[in-house]
C-alpha positions as CSV (number, residue, x, y, z in Angstrom):
1,M,8.7,2.8,14.6
2,P,6.9,2.0,11.2
3,T,3.3,3.0,10.9
4,I,0.6,0.7,9.4
5,A,-2.7,2.0,8.4
6,L,-5.6,-0.5,8.8
7,V,-8.8,0.3,6.7
8,D,-11.8,-1.8,7.4
9,D,-15.5,-1.1,8.1
10,D,-15.5,-4.0,10.8
11,R,-14.4,-2.5,14.0
12,N,-13.7,-5.9,15.5
13,I,-11.1,-6.7,12.8
14,L,-9.6,-3.2,13.3
15,T,-9.3,-3.9,17.0
16,S,-7.9,-7.4,16.8
17,V,-5.4,-6.7,14.1
18,S,-4.3,-3.5,15.7
19,I,-3.6,-5.4,18.9
20,A,-1.5,-8.0,17.2
21,L,0.5,-5.4,15.1
22,E,1.1,-3.2,18.1
23,A,2.4,-6.2,20.0
24,E,5.0,-6.6,17.2
25,G,6.1,-3.0,17.6
26,Y,4.2,-1.1,15.0
27,R,2.3,2.2,15.2
28,I,-1.3,1.7,14.0
29,M,-3.7,4.1,12.4
30,T,-7.3,2.8,11.8
31,Y,-9.9,4.0,9.3
32,T,-13.4,2.6,8.7
33,D,-13.6,3.5,5.0
34,G,-11.4,4.5,2.1
35,A,-12.4,8.1,1.9
36,S,-11.4,8.8,5.5
37,A,-8.3,6.8,5.0
38,L,-7.2,9.0,2.0
39,D,-7.8,12.2,4.0
40,G,-5.7,10.8,6.9
41,F,-3.0,9.7,4.5
42,K,-2.6,13.3,3.4
43,T,-1.7,14.6,6.8
44,S,0.1,11.5,8.1
45,P,1.1,9.0,5.4
46,P,1.7,5.4,6.7
47,D,4.5,3.2,5.8
48,L,2.1,0.5,4.8
49,A,-1.7,0.3,4.3
50,I,-3.8,-2.8,4.7
51,L,-7.1,-2.4,2.9
52,D,-10.5,-4.2,3.2
53,I,-11.8,-4.9,-0.4
54,K,-15.6,-4.3,0.5
55,M,-16.3,-1.2,2.4
56,P,-18.9,1.6,2.3
57,R,-18.2,5.1,0.7
58,M,-14.9,3.9,-1.0
59,D,-13.8,0.3,-1.1
60,G,-10.2,-0.9,-0.9
61,M,-9.6,-1.2,-4.6
62,E,-11.0,2.3,-5.3
63,T,-8.7,3.6,-2.5
64,L,-5.8,2.1,-4.2
65,R,-6.4,4.0,-7.4
66,R,-3.5,7.6,-5.9
67,P,-3.3,6.8,-10.3
68,G,-0.8,8.3,-12.7
69,V,1.7,9.2,-10.0
70,V,5.1,7.8,-11.0
71,K,7.4,6.5,-8.3
72,S,11.0,6.0,-9.1
73,R,12.9,3.0,-7.9
74,N,14.8,5.2,-5.5
75,A,11.6,6.6,-4.1
76,L,10.2,3.1,-3.6
77,M,13.4,2.0,-1.9
78,D,13.4,5.0,0.4
79,A,9.8,4.2,1.3
80,A,10.5,0.5,1.9
81,Y,13.9,0.5,3.5
82,D,15.6,2.6,6.1
83,D,18.9,4.3,5.6
84,Q,20.8,1.5,7.4
85,V,19.9,-1.1,4.7
86,Y,21.5,-1.3,1.3
87,V,19.5,-2.9,-1.5
88,D,20.1,-3.0,-5.2
89,D,17.6,-1.1,-7.3
90,R,16.7,-4.4,-9.0
91,T,15.2,-5.5,-5.6
92,I,12.3,-3.2,-6.4
93,D,11.8,-4.9,-9.7
94,S,11.6,-8.2,-7.9
95,H,9.0,-6.8,-5.5
96,I,6.9,-5.4,-8.3
97,K,7.0,-8.7,-10.1
98,R,5.8,-10.6,-7.1
99,L,3.0,-8.0,-6.5
100,R,1.9,-8.4,-10.1
101,K,1.9,-12.2,-9.7
102,K,-0.2,-12.0,-6.5
103,F,-2.8,-9.7,-8.1
104,K,-2.9,-11.9,-11.2
105,G,-3.6,-14.9,-8.8
106,T,-6.9,-13.3,-8.0
107,D,-7.6,-11.4,-11.2
108,D,-6.2,-12.9,-14.4
109,D,-6.8,-9.6,-16.3
110,F,-4.8,-7.5,-13.8
111,D,-2.4,-5.1,-15.5
112,M,-2.7,-1.9,-13.4
113,I,1.0,-1.5,-12.4
114,E,2.7,0.2,-15.3
115,T,6.5,0.3,-15.9
116,L,7.9,3.4,-17.3
117,Y,11.4,2.3,-18.4
118,G,14.1,4.5,-17.0
119,V,11.6,6.4,-14.8
120,G,9.8,4.0,-12.4
121,Y,6.3,2.6,-11.9
122,R,2.9,3.9,-11.6
123,F,-0.7,2.6,-11.0
124,K,-2.4,3.0,-14.4
125,E,-5.2,5.4,-14.8
126,M,-8.5,3.9,-15.9
């Protein structure tokens, strides 16, 4: 069963979203700030993390910055799909394109996802 990490300083949100996702068959891990989430991710990495933007200690945007690490298309496909599903490696390119578009929709200057041709993708270092 896939694991989703929820990171939010509002316990009511953590509880209500956890209940809804568990009802859909997901395993849920909850954290109240980015720093504790990163510590938890080291020992038990989730399949997906949903982060609140404004939190104490370390907000969601700062939590996203695990920068300079290059992920190949194969590594991204392995993380996104199980062994039963065949997808073309260009599928990852399409997902990255959509992610960039969504980020640009909220921040016109967003350019933090870097493409390393022939290697993969990484979140840019600041």
